N, C-alpha and C positions, 0 to 999 in steps of 0.2 A: 854929516854933509857940507863939504864947502860950498862959498855961493856959486864957484866957477863949473862944478858940476852941475848944481840943482840950473844954472841958465842953460846948460848943456842939455839937460833932460829937456827943458821946457819948451827950448829951440827945437828939438825933435816932437814934441808933442804938435808943437805950431807947425809944421810943415806937414805930418799928419792930417791936424783939422785942416790946413791949405789946401789939401790934395782930397778932400772929402772919405779919409779914411783914418780917421780919429774914432776909436772903439770908445762906446760907454756900455755899463750894463742895466738892459732894460725890464722892468717888471712885466711877467706875465701877464697879457689881458687880450681880449678878443677869443675868435675861435680858433683851437692848433692847428693852424697850418706849417708851424716852425720845428716843431720838437720830431725827434726820433723815436717817440713811444707809438709804435706804429700800431700794435695791438691795444693799445687805449690801457695796458695794465696797471701801469706807474699808482693810479689811485684806487686799483680795483679792489672790490672785497676778496678776492681770492690770495691776494699778497698780504694785505690787513691781516687776515684769520693766520696765512704764514707767521706773521711776524707775533701776534698776539699769540699763537701756539708756542713758539719758540722761547718767547721771555718765561710762558707760563713752566716751563720744563726746565726752565734754569739756564737758557743760553744767555750768552755775556754780549753786552753790546761794545765793547772794545776787547782787544786781543792782551794785552797789557806789555806784548815786545812781539820783534821778528820771530819767524816762525823757526828759525834756529834757538833762540834762547826759550821761552816760556809762551812764545804767540801761538804756538800749532796747536791749534783745536779740533777737535773731533770732527764739527761740522765742517772747516776745512776740508780734513782727509774725505769727509762722505760727499762730498761738492767733487771735488776730484775724481773720487772713483766713479760716480754716479753719469758725470760729463764722460770719462772714458770710455763709458759702457754706451751711452747714449750715441756720442759721434765717432764709436766702433774703433777706437785706436789703443795703443799700450797702455797710457799713461797723460794725464792730465796736471797743470801746476797752475797755480789761481793767483790772479794780483787782484791790487786794488782797481784800476781801470785798464781800458785799454792803451792807454797812452804808456803805461808804466811797464806793460806785457812785452809790446813793441818794442819800446826803447831796449828792456833787458836782453830778449832775442837775439836783435841785429847788432848792440855790442856784446854778445858774451858767445854766441855760438860759430857766427864765419871766425876766421881764425888769418891771422896774417899768411899772405899768399894766395888766398882765397880772394873771389870778385863776385860783388852783390849786382846783379842785373835787374832794375826796379823801374814799374811802368813809372812815366812822369807824372801822372795826376794820384801818385800814392799818399796816403795819410801821412801829417807832419810829424805823426808820432815815430813812425820808420826812417823819417830821414833822421831825426831824435837821435835812434838808434845808429843807424850807419856813420854820424857825426863822431861817435865814440869808438866804431869799431877799429879792429886792425886792420882789417880787409878794403881794399878798395872798393868804389862803388859808382856805377855809372848809369844814367836813365837813359830807355828804350820810350820810342815815340808809343803813347797811350792803345792798349791794346794790340798791337802790333805784335805777331808772334815772330814774323820773320827780319824785322829790325833788331829783337833780343837774338835771334839765333845766328845774324851777321855778328854784331857785339862780342858774344861769346866764341865767333869761330876767331874773329880776328885777335881776342887775346888769347887762344888758345896757338896761334899761330904764330904770337908773338913770345910764347915762351912759359905763356900761364900755365902751370900745372897744379894748382890749388883747386877745391869745389867751388863750384859755379852755385850760385842761390840765387832763383831766379823769385822776385816780391811782386805778387799784383794782390791787388782788390777782388773780389767776387762779384761786386755788385759796389759800385762807385759813389761817395759819398754826395758827390755835388752836379754830376751828371746824370747820375741813376742807370746807364747800361752796366750791362755783364762783361766779364771777362772771357774768352774764350779756353776754360780750363782744361778741357780733354787737349786742346794743341798746345798748352804750355805745360801737360803733362809730358807728352809725348815729346817734346823737345829734351825736358829733365831726364826721363828716360833712357832717349838715344844720349845725352851727353854726361851722363854720369851726375846729375845736379840734384840740389835740393829746391823743393818749390814751396814757396811760403805764401798761404793763401788767409787775408786778410777777412775774415767772414762777418764784421761787425755789422754791415748794415742789410745782410743776409739774413743772418742767425734770427731764427722764430717766423721768418716771415715766407721763406724760399726752400724747398725742398720735401723729403717725407721726413713728419714729426717735427716741421723746423730746424733741420739740420743743416740748411745752408745749400752750396750750390757744390759744393768740393765733396758731398757724402755719395755722388755717385760715382765719382771718381775709384777703378780699380787700383786696386794692389798699389795702397797708399803709403809702401814704406818709408819713401821719400818725400813724402809731406807733411809739411806743418802747418795746423790751420790754428788763427785766434778767433776766438768766440766771446762777445761781450754780452755783459749782464743788464748793461745800463742802456739800452735801446729799445729793441721790440720785448724784450723781458722783464722792463719795468723796473729793475731795482739798479744793481749795482755791482763794478767787479769783472772781470775777466777770468778765460783760461785760456791757455798755450796747450792744443793738443797732438801728439806725435810719438813717436818713439821712446819708451822707457829712459834710454840715453840722452834724451834732451831734458828729460827733468830731471836727471839725477847732476848733468853738468849744470844747467840753470842754477839749482840748490848750492852746490859747489864752488861754480864760478861769478854766476850773476851777483854784482854788485847792487844793482837795486834790487832785488829779490832778498840778500843776504842781508843789507843794512837797512833795510824798510820795516816801520810797525807791520806787522800781519793784518788783514783787513779784516774788518768787524765780522767776527763770530755771526752774531744775530743777520746781516747782509747774506754772509754765506748760507744760512738755513734758508731764506727768503728765496735767494737764488736757486736752491734744489727743490723750492716748490714752481718756481717760474717754469725751471727746466721740465719738471714733472709737468704741469698744465699744461705748457704748449704742446709738446710731445703726445698727449692726448687728449687735443682739443682741434682739429683740424679745421672746424666750422670758422675758428678766430682768420686761419689765410685766407678761407673761402669768404670771407664778410668784407676783410680788407680788399681782395682782390675784385671784388662786387662795388667796390668807393673807388679803386683804381679807373677800374673802366669806366665808371661813370665820368668820372674827371678827365682823363683821355679823350671821351666823346664831347665834351662841352667843350673844352680845351681846344680842341682841333679844330671845332668851327669857325675861332676867332684867327686861327694861325700858330698856336702851339701845338709843336709837335708832341707827341708820347716819347716818353722813355723807355717804354716798357715795364716798368717798376714804380713802387709808390713815391719816387724820388723824381719831382719834375721842373727842371731846369728852364727859365723864363733869360735867354740870354741877351742881356741889354747893350753891353760893351761898357757906356762911361759910367764913371767910377757914381758922379753926383745925381745923373738921371736915375739910376737904379736905386738908390736909397731913396730919391724923394718918391719915385714910385711906390717903395714899400711903405714911405710913412702915409702916402693915398691910399692905401689899403688896409693899413693899421686905423686908419682914421673911422674905417668903415665897419669896424668890427671883425677883421682879419687879420691873424697875427701870420704874416708873412714877413721874412727878413730880406735884407739885402747882403749878398754876398760879394766882397770884393777883393780885389789883388792884396798879399798877395798869396790867400787861402784860395781863388781861381787865377788863370793865367791872366796875362796882363791883357786888357782889351776885351777880357769876356765878364764881366762885372753883372749879377745876375738876380734875380730873385730865385730863390729856392723855394718850391712847395712842397711840402710835404704832407703826403695823403695818409691821416691816422683814423684807426675806430674813435678818436676823440671828436670827430666831425662826422654830421650827420649826412646824408643823403640833401636835405634842403641846404645844409649850408655848404656842400660843394654847389650846387646850381646858385646861392648865392656868392659866390666866391666867383664863379664863373661872369657873371652879369656884371658884378664888378670891374673885373678885370676889360669884361667888352666895354663897357662903359667907357674905362680910362682909353683904351686902344681907339674908340670913334673921336674923343676929344684930341 
């Protein structure tokens, strides 16, 4: 790299630092109020035993190639078959991460002449897929079905003849609120559109057997869902679930699937165990909901509004103030992270409190007391 390039990069990082937006890697410490390991499975005996058993029966650590070369393993196929059965769809296709799954889906399935309408707070991975897509894309106001319908109507009136793709999260990662999925499905049904539901933060936590919020939607022929394993399921990877044609098309046209080394067969085996465990362990959801209810009760006493889920945002506004608050809480032994733009909209820098089974009732009470003390100061 020449000196001019290095100078430009250094200047950019300096600007981030001056605006309190410079990111650094911080090792985990303190009580977990930051991770997405909502059910506390990442270090659980359940998954440790699953990994050990898989190794003992000869499951490989690495795949050795893409799925279309020699990387296709029986564990991948078993995971996809079991996921399809659990989530009630024709087919599933696995990916190393939710990011790559979203990017593959949106860069591949919508075609030139189509329209992608997305919630303004959708995941960054979805934006990456849309950036690579041949379809045009446009955002609608958060959880606003009427605004989405208006934009779709305008597009049709202007001559849009392709397929519309409506893109939402079921449970939003930074606000902790849920989408009105039934209303979005009604809109999709009425307009011949496809509905794509990112269930990353709902899988394992919400719905019967942890199947997420879309599981209760009727007649899901025009619905595609994303389920990740690296959050509540405690391991790694993701699956896209939907019609069989979705799977076949991605295998043939999805560049990030075709040209990527296949996920670890060992992780596929662990993900299978995680899916089965969560499907059979309703007490995990109940225990998490008890923790969430406790946190909501305590935090509401100091003016922090509940979100209705395990993700509780505390919007501060100013970037510097949000990061300073996070450091103060971390110094007290509670791992709460500050979130700044562009991850969240301008002027909404916040603390993101994540309630997980890694934190006890006493830990939650301690965090609430810490926050109350800060607010009083």
